[in-house]
Backbone atoms as SQL, in Angstrom:
CREATE TABLE atoms (id INTEGER PRIMARY KEY, chain TEXT, resi INTEGER, resn TEXT, atom TEXT, x REAL, y REAL, z REAL);
INSERT INTO atoms VALUES
  (1, 'A', 1, 'MET', 'N', 122.674, 114.924, 93.200),
  (2, 'A', 1, 'MET', 'CA', 122.771, 113.614, 92.488),
  (3, 'A', 1, 'MET', 'C', 121.908, 112.557, 93.249),
  (4, 'A', 2, 'LEU', 'N', 121.945, 112.534, 94.521),
  (5, 'A', 2, 'LEU', 'CA', 121.214, 111.529, 95.271),
  (6, 'A', 2, 'LEU', 'C', 119.722, 111.746, 94.985),
  (7, 'A', 3, 'GLU', 'N', 119.293, 112.982, 94.751),
  (8, 'A', 3, 'GLU', 'CA', 117.858, 113.236, 94.462),
  (9, 'A', 3, 'GLU', 'C', 117.552, 112.604, 93.122),
  (10, 'A', 4, 'ARG', 'N', 118.461, 112.715, 92.130),
  (11, 'A', 4, 'ARG', 'CA', 118.238, 112.004, 90.826),
  (12, 'A', 4, 'ARG', 'C', 118.057, 110.512, 90.959),
  (13, 'A', 5, 'ILE', 'N', 118.967, 109.987, 91.761),
  (14, 'A', 5, 'ILE', 'CA', 118.929, 108.539, 92.010),
  (15, 'A', 5, 'ILE', 'C', 117.629, 108.174, 92.701),
  (16, 'A', 6, 'GLY', 'N', 117.256, 108.991, 93.725),
  (17, 'A', 6, 'GLY', 'CA', 116.034, 108.735, 94.467),
  (18, 'A', 6, 'GLY', 'C', 114.766, 108.749, 93.563),
  (19, 'A', 7, 'ASP', 'N', 114.751, 109.656, 92.594),
  (20, 'A', 7, 'ASP', 'CA', 113.645, 109.771, 91.674),
  (21, 'A', 7, 'ASP', 'C', 113.644, 108.529, 90.699),
  (22, 'A', 8, 'LEU', 'N', 114.731, 107.992, 90.354),
  (23, 'A', 8, 'LEU', 'CA', 114.800, 106.758, 89.592),
  (24, 'A', 8, 'LEU', 'C', 114.235, 105.555, 90.317),
  (25, 'A', 9, 'MET', 'N', 114.618, 105.503, 91.660),
  (26, 'A', 9, 'MET', 'CA', 114.164, 104.402, 92.540),
  (27, 'A', 9, 'MET', 'C', 112.711, 104.574, 92.928),
  (28, 'A', 10, 'LEU', 'N', 112.297, 105.809, 93.226),
  (29, 'A', 10, 'LEU', 'CA', 110.988, 106.140, 93.759),
  (30, 'A', 10, 'LEU', 'C', 110.371, 107.277, 92.892),
  (31, 'A', 11, 'PRO', 'N', 109.933, 106.951, 91.728),
  (32, 'A', 11, 'PRO', 'CA', 109.473, 108.025, 90.786),
  (33, 'A', 11, 'PRO', 'C', 108.107, 108.601, 91.168),
  (34, 'A', 12, 'GLY', 'N', 107.396, 107.901, 92.085),
  (35, 'A', 12, 'GLY', 'CA', 106.006, 108.418, 92.405),
  (36, 'A', 12, 'GLY', 'C', 105.027, 107.820, 91.468),
  (37, 'A', 13, 'ASP', 'N', 103.752, 107.864, 91.854),
  (38, 'A', 13, 'ASP', 'CA', 102.665, 107.525, 91.046),
  (39, 'A', 13, 'ASP', 'C', 101.461, 108.248, 91.482),
  (40, 'A', 14, 'SER', 'N', 100.226, 107.748, 91.200),
  (41, 'A', 14, 'SER', 'CA', 99.035, 108.441, 91.522),
  (42, 'A', 14, 'SER', 'C', 98.761, 108.535, 93.049),
  (43, 'A', 15, 'GLU', 'N', 99.432, 107.665, 93.789),
  (44, 'A', 15, 'GLU', 'CA', 99.312, 107.681, 95.240),
  (45, 'A', 15, 'GLU', 'C', 100.559, 108.182, 95.993),
  (46, 'A', 16, 'PHE', 'N', 101.693, 107.576, 95.618),
  (47, 'A', 16, 'PHE', 'CA', 102.931, 107.931, 96.347),
  (48, 'A', 16, 'PHE', 'C', 103.575, 109.175, 95.701),
  (49, 'A', 17, 'PRO', 'N', 104.132, 110.014, 96.507),
  (50, 'A', 17, 'PRO', 'CA', 104.899, 111.156, 95.898),
  (51, 'A', 17, 'PRO', 'C', 106.264, 110.594, 95.480),
  (52, 'A', 18, 'SER', 'N', 106.904, 111.361, 94.502),
  (53, 'A', 18, 'SER', 'CA', 108.247, 110.947, 94.153),
  (54, 'A', 18, 'SER', 'C', 109.192, 111.333, 95.250),
  (55, 'A', 19, 'PHE', 'N', 110.355, 110.806, 95.180),
  (56, 'A', 19, 'PHE', 'CA', 111.420, 111.087, 96.152),
  (57, 'A', 19, 'PHE', 'C', 111.629, 112.586, 96.244),
  (58, 'A', 20, 'SER', 'N', 111.810, 113.237, 95.148),
  (59, 'A', 20, 'SER', 'CA', 112.134, 114.696, 95.080),
  (60, 'A', 20, 'SER', 'C', 110.941, 115.513, 95.593),
  (61, 'A', 21, 'GLN', 'N', 109.722, 115.106, 95.283),
  (62, 'A', 21, 'GLN', 'CA', 108.613, 115.915, 95.716),
  (63, 'A', 21, 'GLN', 'C', 108.481, 116.070, 97.219),
  (64, 'A', 22, 'THR', 'N', 108.897, 115.063, 97.911),
  (65, 'A', 22, 'THR', 'CA', 108.716, 115.105, 99.456),
  (66, 'A', 22, 'THR', 'C', 109.706, 116.087, 100.045),
  (67, 'A', 23, 'GLY', 'N', 110.809, 116.327, 99.352),
  (68, 'A', 23, 'GLY', 'CA', 111.872, 117.208, 99.904),
  (69, 'A', 23, 'GLY', 'C', 112.650, 116.508, 101.041),
  (70, 'A', 24, 'CYS', 'N', 112.569, 115.222, 101.109),
  (71, 'A', 24, 'CYS', 'CA', 113.261, 114.428, 102.187),
  (72, 'A', 24, 'CYS', 'C', 114.765, 114.587, 102.102),
  (73, 'A', 25, 'ILE', 'N', 115.272, 114.925, 100.921),
  (74, 'A', 25, 'ILE', 'CA', 116.735, 115.120, 100.764),
  (75, 'A', 25, 'ILE', 'C', 117.240, 116.167, 101.720),
  (76, 'A', 26, 'THR', 'N', 116.375, 117.082, 102.145),
  (77, 'A', 26, 'THR', 'CA', 116.716, 118.147, 103.058),
  (78, 'A', 26, 'THR', 'C', 117.351, 117.541, 104.348),
  (79, 'A', 27, 'PHE', 'N', 117.006, 116.291, 104.640),
  (80, 'A', 27, 'PHE', 'CA', 117.425, 115.667, 105.947),
  (81, 'A', 27, 'PHE', 'C', 118.635, 114.730, 105.769),
  (82, 'A', 28, 'ILE', 'N', 119.337, 114.875, 104.628),
  (83, 'A', 28, 'ILE', 'CA', 120.467, 113.951, 104.337),
  (84, 'A', 28, 'ILE', 'C', 121.526, 114.066, 105.352),
  (85, 'A', 29, 'ASP', 'N', 121.721, 115.302, 105.974),
  (86, 'A', 29, 'ASP', 'CA', 122.748, 115.500, 106.962),
  (87, 'A', 29, 'ASP', 'C', 122.451, 114.604, 108.208),
  (88, 'A', 30, 'ASP', 'N', 121.163, 114.386, 108.490),
  (89, 'A', 30, 'ASP', 'CA', 120.837, 113.505, 109.641),
  (90, 'A', 30, 'ASP', 'C', 121.418, 112.127, 109.475),
  (91, 'A', 31, 'LEU', 'N', 121.530, 111.652, 108.255),
  (92, 'A', 31, 'LEU', 'CA', 122.137, 110.310, 107.991),
  (93, 'A', 31, 'LEU', 'C', 123.574, 110.372, 107.901),
  (94, 'A', 32, 'LEU', 'N', 124.061, 111.376, 107.148),
  (95, 'A', 32, 'LEU', 'CA', 125.550, 111.461, 106.918),
  (96, 'A', 32, 'LEU', 'C', 126.369, 111.666, 108.218),
  (97, 'A', 33, 'ARG', 'N', 125.773, 112.308, 109.168),
  (98, 'A', 33, 'ARG', 'CA', 126.404, 112.615, 110.422),
  (99, 'A', 33, 'ARG', 'C', 126.913, 111.279, 111.144),
  (100, 'A', 34, 'PHE', 'N', 126.210, 110.184, 110.863),
  (101, 'A', 34, 'PHE', 'CA', 126.558, 108.943, 111.529),
  (102, 'A', 34, 'PHE', 'C', 127.383, 107.979, 110.699),
  (103, 'A', 35, 'MET', 'N', 127.766, 108.459, 109.520),
  (104, 'A', 35, 'MET', 'CA', 128.523, 107.641, 108.633),
  (105, 'A', 35, 'MET', 'C', 130.029, 107.728, 108.982),
  (106, 'A', 36, 'ASN', 'N', 130.747, 106.684, 108.797),
  (107, 'A', 36, 'ASN', 'CA', 132.184, 106.669, 108.916),
  (108, 'A', 36, 'ASN', 'C', 132.651, 107.751, 107.911),
  (109, 'A', 37, 'PRO', 'N', 133.652, 108.586, 108.360),
  (110, 'A', 37, 'PRO', 'CA', 134.233, 109.633, 107.426),
  (111, 'A', 37, 'PRO', 'C', 134.677, 109.076, 106.071),
  (112, 'A', 38, 'LYS', 'N', 135.318, 107.896, 106.126),
  (113, 'A', 38, 'LYS', 'CA', 135.886, 107.261, 104.917),
  (114, 'A', 38, 'LYS', 'C', 134.705, 106.918, 103.956),
  (115, 'A', 39, 'ASP', 'N', 133.673, 106.307, 104.549),
  (116, 'A', 39, 'ASP', 'CA', 132.505, 105.977, 103.717),
  (117, 'A', 39, 'ASP', 'C', 131.822, 107.176, 103.185),
  (118, 'A', 40, 'ARG', 'N', 131.765, 108.278, 103.991),
  (119, 'A', 40, 'ARG', 'CA', 131.139, 109.487, 103.481),
  (120, 'A', 40, 'ARG', 'C', 131.918, 110.106, 102.313),
  (121, 'A', 41, 'ASP', 'N', 133.242, 110.060, 102.446),
  (122, 'A', 41, 'ASP', 'CA', 134.120, 110.512, 101.322),
  (123, 'A', 41, 'ASP', 'C', 133.979, 109.626, 100.080),
  (124, 'A', 42, 'ASP', 'N', 133.827, 108.338, 100.262),
  (125, 'A', 42, 'ASP', 'CA', 133.650, 107.418, 99.112),
  (126, 'A', 42, 'ASP', 'C', 132.255, 107.705, 98.440),
  (127, 'A', 43, 'LEU', 'N', 131.309, 107.953, 99.248),
  (128, 'A', 43, 'LEU', 'CA', 129.959, 108.261, 98.752),
  (129, 'A', 43, 'LEU', 'C', 129.976, 109.549, 97.968),
  (130, 'A', 44, 'ARG', 'N', 130.654, 110.492, 98.474),
  (131, 'A', 44, 'ARG', 'CA', 130.794, 111.800, 97.766),
  (132, 'A', 44, 'ARG', 'C', 131.500, 111.604, 96.451),
  (133, 'A', 45, 'THR', 'N', 132.535, 110.811, 96.366),
  (134, 'A', 45, 'THR', 'CA', 133.239, 110.567, 95.134),
  (135, 'A', 45, 'THR', 'C', 132.319, 109.800, 94.148),
  (136, 'A', 46, 'LEU', 'N', 131.609, 108.772, 94.631),
  (137, 'A', 46, 'LEU', 'CA', 130.729, 108.012, 93.756),
  (138, 'A', 46, 'LEU', 'C', 129.598, 108.953, 93.140),
  (139, 'A', 47, 'LEU', 'N', 129.044, 109.757, 94.018),
  (140, 'A', 47, 'LEU', 'CA', 127.947, 110.624, 93.529),
  (141, 'A', 47, 'LEU', 'C', 128.480, 111.649, 92.526),
  (142, 'A', 48, 'LYS', 'N', 129.746, 112.111, 92.771),
  (143, 'A', 48, 'LYS', 'CA', 130.327, 113.021, 91.812),
  (144, 'A', 48, 'LYS', 'C', 130.535, 112.397, 90.476),
  (145, 'A', 49, 'VAL', 'N', 131.059, 111.106, 90.447),
  (146, 'A', 49, 'VAL', 'CA', 131.239, 110.432, 89.182),
  (147, 'A', 49, 'VAL', 'C', 129.858, 110.164, 88.506),
  (148, 'A', 50, 'LEU', 'N', 128.890, 109.716, 89.263),
  (149, 'A', 50, 'LEU', 'CA', 127.583, 109.443, 88.698),
  (150, 'A', 50, 'LEU', 'C', 126.914, 110.677, 88.159),
  (151, 'A', 51, 'SER', 'N', 127.206, 111.834, 88.709),
  (152, 'A', 51, 'SER', 'CA', 126.583, 113.064, 88.270),
  (153, 'A', 51, 'SER', 'C', 126.890, 113.414, 86.778),
  (154, 'A', 52, 'PHE', 'N', 127.918, 112.833, 86.227),
  (155, 'A', 52, 'PHE', 'CA', 128.239, 113.049, 84.844),
  (156, 'A', 52, 'PHE', 'C', 127.409, 112.166, 83.814),
  (157, 'A', 53, 'LEU', 'N', 126.741, 111.211, 84.374),
  (158, 'A', 53, 'LEU', 'CA', 125.939, 110.273, 83.551),
  (159, 'A', 53, 'LEU', 'C', 124.571, 110.902, 83.206),
  (160, 'A', 54, 'PRO', 'N', 124.228, 110.868, 81.996),
  (161, 'A', 54, 'PRO', 'CA', 122.781, 111.235, 81.604),
  (162, 'A', 54, 'PRO', 'C', 121.848, 110.212, 82.252),
  (163, 'A', 55, 'SER', 'N', 120.631, 110.553, 82.454),
  (164, 'A', 55, 'SER', 'CA', 119.608, 109.757, 83.138),
  (165, 'A', 55, 'SER', 'C', 119.512, 108.294, 82.533),
  (166, 'A', 56, 'PRO', 'N', 119.531, 108.136, 81.246),
  (167, 'A', 56, 'PRO', 'CA', 119.414, 106.710, 80.724),
  (168, 'A', 56, 'PRO', 'C', 120.638, 105.871, 81.145),
  (169, 'A', 57, 'LEU', 'N', 121.827, 106.452, 81.092),
  (170, 'A', 57, 'LEU', 'CA', 123.015, 105.719, 81.546),
  (171, 'A', 57, 'LEU', 'C', 122.989, 105.476, 83.072),
  (172, 'A', 58, 'LEU', 'N', 122.498, 106.487, 83.876),
  (173, 'A', 58, 'LEU', 'CA', 122.390, 106.277, 85.251),
  (174, 'A', 58, 'LEU', 'C', 121.447, 105.155, 85.581),
  (175, 'A', 59, 'ARG', 'N', 120.310, 105.155, 84.907),
  (176, 'A', 59, 'ARG', 'CA', 119.323, 104.068, 85.071),
  (177, 'A', 59, 'ARG', 'C', 119.943, 102.777, 84.757),
  (178, 'A', 60, 'ALA', 'N', 120.676, 102.687, 83.659),
  (179, 'A', 60, 'ALA', 'CA', 121.324, 101.376, 83.309),
  (180, 'A', 60, 'ALA', 'C', 122.384, 100.982, 84.343),
  (181, 'A', 61, 'PHE', 'N', 123.136, 101.913, 84.899),
  (182, 'A', 61, 'PHE', 'CA', 124.095, 101.588, 85.917),
  (183, 'A', 61, 'PHE', 'C', 123.366, 101.012, 87.162),
  (184, 'A', 62, 'LEU', 'N', 122.278, 101.633, 87.530),
  (185, 'A', 62, 'LEU', 'CA', 121.534, 101.187, 88.762),
  (186, 'A', 62, 'LEU', 'C', 120.995, 99.790, 88.480),
  (187, 'A', 63, 'LYS', 'N', 120.503, 99.503, 87.261),
  (188, 'A', 63, 'LYS', 'CA', 120.016, 98.242, 86.848),
  (189, 'A', 63, 'LYS', 'C', 121.116, 97.180, 86.941),
  (190, 'A', 64, 'LEU', 'N', 122.282, 97.577, 86.418),
  (191, 'A', 64, 'LEU', 'CA', 123.475, 96.694, 86.486),
  (192, 'A', 64, 'LEU', 'C', 123.821, 96.327, 87.961),
  (193, 'A', 65, 'CYS', 'N', 123.737, 97.271, 88.831),
  (194, 'A', 65, 'CYS', 'CA', 124.082, 97.023, 90.224),
  (195, 'A', 65, 'CYS', 'C', 123.094, 96.089, 90.899),
  (196, 'A', 66, 'HIS', 'N', 121.834, 96.129, 90.467),
  (197, 'A', 66, 'HIS', 'CA', 120.732, 95.423, 91.091),
  (198, 'A', 66, 'HIS', 'C', 120.976, 93.888, 90.963),
  (199, 'A', 67, 'GLY', 'N', 121.137, 93.217, 92.125),
  (200, 'A', 67, 'GLY', 'CA', 121.358, 91.785, 92.100),
  (201, 'A', 67, 'GLY', 'C', 122.605, 91.322, 91.438),
  (202, 'A', 68, 'HIS', 'N', 123.585, 92.191, 91.194),
  (203, 'A', 68, 'HIS', 'CA', 124.756, 91.730, 90.458),
  (204, 'A', 68, 'HIS', 'C', 125.640, 90.868, 91.368),
  (205, 'A', 69, 'TRP', 'N', 126.304, 89.969, 90.784),
  (206, 'A', 69, 'TRP', 'CA', 127.133, 89.058, 91.546),
  (207, 'A', 69, 'TRP', 'C', 128.432, 89.632, 92.073),
  (208, 'A', 70, 'THR', 'N', 128.909, 90.735, 91.459),
  (209, 'A', 70, 'THR', 'CA', 130.094, 91.405, 91.877),
  (210, 'A', 70, 'THR', 'C', 129.815, 92.169, 93.251),
  (211, 'A', 71, 'PRO', 'N', 130.577, 91.799, 94.249),
  (212, 'A', 71, 'PRO', 'CA', 130.364, 92.361, 95.589),
  (213, 'A', 71, 'PRO', 'C', 130.380, 93.937, 95.567),
  (214, 'A', 72, 'THR', 'N', 131.251, 94.522, 94.815),
  (215, 'A', 72, 'THR', 'CA', 131.327, 95.950, 94.812),
  (216, 'A', 72, 'THR', 'C', 130.087, 96.604, 94.289),
  (217, 'A', 73, 'LEU', 'N', 129.527, 96.046, 93.162),
  (218, 'A', 73, 'LEU', 'CA', 128.300, 96.623, 92.616),
  (219, 'A', 73, 'LEU', 'C', 127.157, 96.317, 93.549),
  (220, 'A', 74, 'ARG', 'N', 127.117, 95.243, 94.230),
  (221, 'A', 74, 'ARG', 'CA', 126.047, 94.962, 95.192),
  (222, 'A', 74, 'ARG', 'C', 126.137, 95.887, 96.366),
  (223, 'A', 75, 'MET', 'N', 127.331, 96.193, 96.753),
  (224, 'A', 75, 'MET', 'CA', 127.465, 97.182, 97.908),
  (225, 'A', 75, 'MET', 'C', 127.086, 98.554, 97.507),
  (226, 'A', 76, 'VAL', 'N', 127.323, 99.009, 96.264),
  (227, 'A', 76, 'VAL', 'CA', 126.918, 100.313, 95.708),
  (228, 'A', 76, 'VAL', 'C', 125.400, 100.358, 95.771),
  (229, 'A', 77, 'GLU', 'N', 124.715, 99.368, 95.221),
  (230, 'A', 77, 'GLU', 'CA', 123.256, 99.269, 95.251),
  (231, 'A', 77, 'GLU', 'C', 122.757, 99.308, 96.724),
  (232, 'A', 78, 'LEU', 'N', 123.277, 98.544, 97.567),
  (233, 'A', 78, 'LEU', 'CA', 122.841, 98.510, 98.922),
  (234, 'A', 78, 'LEU', 'C', 122.990, 99.864, 99.609),
  (235, 'A', 79, 'GLY', 'N', 124.109, 100.465, 99.411),
  (236, 'A', 79, 'GLY', 'CA', 124.407, 101.799, 100.011),
  (237, 'A', 79, 'GLY', 'C', 123.430, 102.876, 99.487),
  (238, 'A', 80, 'LEU', 'N', 123.283, 102.993, 98.180),
  (239, 'A', 80, 'LEU', 'CA', 122.403, 103.979, 97.556),
  (240, 'A', 80, 'LEU', 'C', 121.002, 103.715, 97.943),
  (241, 'A', 81, 'LYS', 'N', 120.556, 102.463, 97.857),
  (242, 'A', 81, 'LYS', 'CA', 119.167, 102.166, 98.211),
  (243, 'A', 81, 'LYS', 'C', 118.920, 102.465, 99.622),
  (244, 'A', 82, 'GLY', 'N', 119.867, 102.143, 100.487),
  (245, 'A', 82, 'GLY', 'CA', 119.684, 102.352, 101.933),
  (246, 'A', 82, 'GLY', 'C', 119.480, 103.844, 102.232),
  (247, 'A', 83, 'LEU', 'N', 120.272, 104.705, 101.636),
  (248, 'A', 83, 'LEU', 'CA', 120.140, 106.154, 101.865),
  (249, 'A', 83, 'LEU', 'C', 118.736, 106.649, 101.307),
  (250, 'A', 84, 'VAL', 'N', 118.420, 106.239, 100.067),
  (251, 'A', 84, 'VAL', 'CA', 117.208, 106.718, 99.500),
  (252, 'A', 84, 'VAL', 'C', 115.973, 106.213, 100.321),
  (253, 'A', 85, 'MET', 'N', 115.962, 104.956, 100.620),
  (254, 'A', 85, 'MET', 'CA', 114.795, 104.437, 101.351),
  (255, 'A', 85, 'MET', 'C', 114.697, 104.991, 102.792),
  (256, 'A', 86, 'SER', 'N', 115.916, 105.139, 103.424),
  (257, 'A', 86, 'SER', 'CA', 115.876, 105.657, 104.776),
  (258, 'A', 86, 'SER', 'C', 115.306, 107.103, 104.791),
  (259, 'A', 87, 'LEU', 'N', 115.732, 107.951, 103.822),
  (260, 'A', 87, 'LEU', 'CA', 115.204, 109.262, 103.750),
  (261, 'A', 87, 'LEU', 'C', 113.739, 109.359, 103.460),
  (262, 'A', 88, 'TYR', 'N', 113.325, 108.530, 102.440),
  (263, 'A', 88, 'TYR', 'CA', 111.886, 108.559, 101.959),
  (264, 'A', 88, 'TYR', 'C', 110.965, 108.091, 103.076),
  (265, 'A', 89, 'TYR', 'N', 111.360, 106.986, 103.713),
  (266, 'A', 89, 'TYR', 'CA', 110.445, 106.380, 104.688),
  (267, 'A', 89, 'TYR', 'C', 110.737, 106.902, 106.090),
  (268, 'A', 90, 'SER', 'N', 111.535, 107.952, 106.227),
  (269, 'A', 90, 'SER', 'CA', 111.626, 108.631, 107.498),
  (270, 'A', 90, 'SER', 'C', 110.395, 109.434, 107.748),
  (271, 'A', 91, 'ASN', 'N', 109.648, 109.685, 106.735),
  (272, 'A', 91, 'ASN', 'CA', 108.395, 110.511, 106.743),
  (273, 'A', 91, 'ASN', 'C', 108.721, 111.982, 107.035),
  (274, 'A', 92, 'LYS', 'N', 109.940, 112.340, 106.845),
  (275, 'A', 92, 'LYS', 'CA', 110.299, 113.785, 106.998),
  (276, 'A', 92, 'LYS', 'C', 110.178, 114.411, 105.627),
  (277, 'A', 93, 'THR', 'N', 109.524, 115.603, 105.607),
  (278, 'A', 93, 'THR', 'CA', 109.404, 116.273, 104.363),
  (279, 'A', 93, 'THR', 'C', 109.769, 117.739, 104.436),
  (280, 'A', 94, 'ALA', 'N', 110.115, 118.429, 103.381),
  (281, 'A', 94, 'ALA', 'CA', 110.484, 119.792, 103.373),
  (282, 'A', 94, 'ALA', 'C', 109.314, 120.652, 103.825),
  (283, 'A', 95, 'PRO', 'N', 109.552, 121.723, 104.443),
  (284, 'A', 95, 'PRO', 'CA', 108.494, 122.558, 104.973),
  (285, 'A', 95, 'PRO', 'C', 107.449, 122.927, 103.921),
  (286, 'A', 96, 'GLN', 'N', 107.869, 123.135, 102.716),
  (287, 'A', 96, 'GLN', 'CA', 106.954, 123.587, 101.692),
  (288, 'A', 96, 'GLN', 'C', 106.130, 122.443, 101.061),
  (289, 'A', 97, 'TYR', 'N', 106.403, 121.180, 101.423),
  (290, 'A', 97, 'TYR', 'CA', 105.645, 120.074, 100.928),
  (291, 'A', 97, 'TYR', 'C', 104.260, 119.937, 101.662),
  (292, 'A', 98, 'THR', 'N', 103.250, 119.924, 100.893),
  (293, 'A', 98, 'THR', 'CA', 101.918, 119.763, 101.468),
  (294, 'A', 98, 'THR', 'C', 101.184, 118.512, 101.061),
  (295, 'A', 99, 'GLY', 'N', 101.756, 117.628, 100.281),
  (296, 'A', 99, 'GLY', 'CA', 101.105, 116.435, 99.841),
  (297, 'A', 99, 'GLY', 'C', 101.037, 115.352, 100.849),
  (298, 'A', 100, 'ARG', 'N', 100.521, 114.194, 100.361),
  (299, 'A', 100, 'ARG', 'CA', 100.527, 113.015, 101.230),
  (300, 'A', 100, 'ARG', 'C', 101.950, 112.512, 101.465),
  (301, 'A', 101, 'THR', 'N', 102.233, 112.019, 102.656),
  (302, 'A', 101, 'THR', 'CA', 103.536, 111.390, 102.967),
  (303, 'A', 101, 'THR', 'C', 103.464, 109.959, 102.654),
  (304, 'A', 102, 'PRO', 'N', 104.596, 109.224, 102.582),
  (305, 'A', 102, 'PRO', 'CA', 104.537, 107.801, 102.426),
  (306, 'A', 102, 'PRO', 'C', 103.732, 107.153, 103.572),
  (307, 'A', 103, 'PHE', 'N', 103.921, 107.654, 104.786),
  (308, 'A', 103, 'PHE', 'CA', 103.166, 107.051, 105.877),
  (309, 'A', 103, 'PHE', 'C', 101.629, 107.180, 105.672),
  (310, 'A', 104, 'ASP', 'N', 101.210, 108.359, 105.156),
  (311, 'A', 104, 'ASP', 'CA', 99.785, 108.566, 104.913),
  (312, 'A', 104, 'ASP', 'C', 99.290, 107.535, 103.850),
  (313, 'A', 105, 'VAL', 'N', 100.102, 107.302, 102.859),
  (314, 'A', 105, 'VAL', 'CA', 99.653, 106.397, 101.736),
  (315, 'A', 105, 'VAL', 'C', 99.547, 104.958, 102.260),
  (316, 'A', 106, 'ILE', 'N', 100.528, 104.500, 103.096),
  (317, 'A', 106, 'ILE', 'CA', 100.436, 103.148, 103.536),
  (318, 'A', 106, 'ILE', 'C', 99.598, 102.983, 104.776),
  (319, 'A', 107, 'GLY', 'N', 99.173, 104.060, 105.378),
  (320, 'A', 107, 'GLY', 'CA', 98.303, 104.026, 106.606),
  (321, 'A', 107, 'GLY', 'C', 99.116, 103.660, 107.798),
  (322, 'A', 108, 'PHE', 'N', 100.356, 104.069, 107.848),
  (323, 'A', 108, 'PHE', 'CA', 101.138, 103.757, 108.995),
  (324, 'A', 108, 'PHE', 'C', 101.131, 104.907, 110.026),
  (325, 'A', 109, 'ALA', 'N', 100.928, 104.542, 111.260),
  (326, 'A', 109, 'ALA', 'CA', 100.949, 105.511, 112.352),
  (327, 'A', 109, 'ALA', 'C', 101.475, 104.862, 113.619),
  (328, 'A', 110, 'LEU', 'N', 102.433, 105.467, 114.226),
  (329, 'A', 110, 'LEU', 'CA', 102.905, 105.038, 115.540),
  (330, 'A', 110, 'LEU', 'C', 101.971, 105.390, 116.624),
  (331, 'A', 111, 'ARG', 'N', 101.733, 104.477, 117.511),
  (332, 'A', 111, 'ARG', 'CA', 100.908, 104.860, 118.638),
  (333, 'A', 111, 'ARG', 'C', 101.443, 104.098, 119.883),
  (334, 'A', 112, 'LYS', 'N', 101.177, 104.668, 121.001),
  (335, 'A', 112, 'LYS', 'CA', 101.663, 104.151, 122.201),
  (336, 'A', 112, 'LYS', 'C', 100.627, 103.167, 122.769),
  (337, 'A', 113, 'VAL', 'N', 101.115, 101.911, 123.044),
  (338, 'A', 113, 'VAL', 'CA', 100.225, 100.923, 123.592),
  (339, 'A', 113, 'VAL', 'C', 100.473, 100.780, 125.038),
  (340, 'A', 114, 'LYS', 'N', 99.421, 100.822, 125.806),
  (341, 'A', 114, 'LYS', 'CA', 99.573, 100.773, 127.315),
  (342, 'A', 114, 'LYS', 'C', 99.523, 99.291, 127.777);
């Protein structure tokens, strides 16, 4: 389900790969390991409920959450977007992925400065 949400947020284009193309979802356990167990359970429940929505309704739900004044919907958006963006911009990809990474596209490279 998080991969579907990721593809709605980061569908890819001629330069950037889509969320699912990178295979970054493979590394979700790296993030979930540090979550509060209650938050992790709440996330699991939310994703399970959202999994029943067809893509047009899921897209509408995400749009509703975006910038909404209701604190709960704003927190849902913040949490989902945080997971998706953290995975995508971690620059970690599945072993079978051979395309350009987000870091490649934006020209980002870490280097040690003396």
